[in-house]
Every structure is written in structure tokens, then in C-alpha cells.
N, C-alpha and C positions, 0 to 999 in steps of 0.2 A: 382393483384400481387400475386405470389405464396407465400405459407405460409413460406417457408424457406427464400425466399428473403426478406419478410417483417420482419422476425425475425433477419436476418443479418443487415438490415438497422437500425432496432431498437437498436441492440447491438452496431452498429457503432455510433449512436447518443448518446447512454448512455455513451460509452467510451469517446467521445468528451466532453461530459458534465463533466465526471470525470476528464479528463485532465484539463479542465478549472477550476474545483474546486481545483486541485493541485496548480494552479497559485494563486488563491484568498484566500483560507483558511489560509495560513501562515500570511497574512496581518491581518486577523481578530483575530486569536489566539495570534498574536504578541502584541496585545493591552492589553492582560491579564498579568499584572505584575507578575514576578517571575516564572510562570508556562507555559507561552505561547508556548515556544518551546518544553516543556516537553509533550505537548498534541499530538505531532507527526502529525501535520495537513495534511501532504502530504500522510500519510499512509491510512487515512480514505477513500479517493476516490479510491485509488488503490485496497484496500481490497473490497470495494463495487463493483468495476468493476469486480474483480475476481469472486465474489460470484454471480453477476448478469449476466455477459456477458461471463465468461469462461476464461480459461488460456491464450489463444492466444491474445485476446483483452487486457486483463489486463497486460500481460507481456510487451506488447508494450507501454501501458500507463505508467507503472512503469519505464521502461527503458528510456523513452523520458522525463518524467516530470522534473526530477532534472536538466537535461541539458537545457531544454527549459526555466525553471525558472531562471537559471543562465544567459542565453543569454538575457532574457528580463529584469531582475531586478538585476543581479549581485549577487544574493544569491540563494542557498548556495554557498560558495566558491567552485570553480571548483575542486581544488585538496586539500585535498583528499575527502572532504565532498560530493560534488555532484557526483563525480565518484563512491564513495562507495555506495551512495544512489541509483544509477542506478541499481546496482546489487541487493541491498536489496529490493527495491520496485518491480523490475521485479520478484524476487523470491516470494514476498508476493502475487502478482497477479496470477502468475502461480500456486503456491501451493494452494491458496484459491480455484481457479477454479477446479484444478485437484482433490483435496480432496473432495470437495462438489459433483463432478460428481461420485466419487467412492462410496459415502455413500448413504443409502436409503433416499428417499424424506421425511424427518421428520424435525421438528423444531430443534431438538437436533443436527442434522447434520450441520446446519448453525453454531452453536456454536463450534462444533468439527473442522470444516473446518477453522473457524476463528482462533482458538487457535493454531491449527497445523501450519497454514500459518504464524502466528506471531512468533512462535518458529523457523521455517525454515528460515524466512526472517532475523531474528536476527543472526542466525548462519551464513548465507551467508554474512551478513554485517560484521561480525567479521573476516571471512576469507578474504573478499575483502579489508577491512581496513588493515589487517596484510600484505597482498601482496602489497598494494599501499604504505603503510608506509615503507616497506622493500625496495621497488624500489626507494623511495626517500631518503634512507639512515637513516630513523628513525626507531622507534620501536613502536609496538602496543602491549601493555602488557595485560595480563589477567584481571588485575584490571581495565584498561581502557575499555576493552570489557564489563565487568560486569557492570561498571558504566554507559556506554553509552547505552547498550542494555536493561538493567533491572532497575537499581537503579534510574537513571535519567528519565526513561520512565514510571514510575509507574502511574502518572496521565493519560498519553496517553493510557496505557494498560487498565486502568479502563474505560475510555471513550469509547474505541473501543469495549470492551466486552458489555457495557451497550447500546451503540447507534447503532452499525452496524447491529447486528441481527434484531433489531426492524425495521430498515429501509429496510433491505433486505426482510423481511417477508411482510411488507406493500407494497413494490413495486411489489413483486411477486404476491400478492393477486390482486393488481390493474391491473397488466400487465402480464397475464398468459404466454405470449411468452418468458418471461425472467425466466422461471422455468427450 
């Protein structure tokens, strides 16, 4: 098998595993009282996919995951949560992959791409929620954005910054095709 075909098959397999993790992780974190949802469990696999597989694969995983999870398990609610998350998670994956590609191949680049993607994804989520709520006749205030994107997500932000770069670097070391 050619090197590029092997890498593409590997990226497809990793993307499928990340999509599966998007289905399972919310069940696991949901068992943690009071902060389970604050850990943003669907964000982790999408960010990993972006950093390991690139923007195209991760953008698709991010866009599909909330809708698939709604169809399979009824959560998150389709409107506006899952719809808004489709834009947010797609933005996370695309931004993580694009930023990492643009930076030099250094450890610090993984952190920079992760933090940049987290900021971009949260901004996209805010715009998407404002548009979706406006279409539904509701309002999405700045305080709702700040609470949802930052204040309520602090445990998830911390976990992402501590966990995701370590996983990415370990996988890239073990599987050089994912660099």
C-alpha cells in the first residue's frame, strides 16, 4: 500500500474512533456529579481528530457527532443545542487542524493550535446560537454566551489543556504517519 493511502486509511480509522468517542464519553462524564457536562466531553475527540488527522476529517466528525448522538440517544436536544454544537465542533476540528499545519513542528505548536481552536470554536458557537435563537424568536445574550462558553466550561478547558496535548504527542510518537 502506498504511504499516502496508508496515512489516509489511518486517518479515517482515527476519525471513526473519535466519532465513536463522541458517542460514549458523555455517558462516562455524565456520571460525575455537578461537573460532568462542564467537562465538554464531545470536544475532546473532535480536538484530538483535528490535531491528529487534520481539518477535513475533524470538520466532518465535529459536524456529524451532535446530530448522530441526538439520533441515537436523544441528547443533546436537537434545537438549539445540537444544531449549535454542529457548528462549534466543526469549527474546533477545522481550526485545530489548520492552525497546527501552519505552525512549526514543535511541542508548543500543539498547545497553540489547541488554545486557538478552543477560542475560535467558542466564538463560532456564540454566533451560531445567536442566529439559531433569533430564528426561533428568542434571544442569546452576551451573558449567556460568556456563561456557556467560558464560566461553565472552566473544568473542560482545564482538562482539555492538560490532557489533549499529552495524548496527541504520545500518538504522534507511536504513529509517525499522524504527524
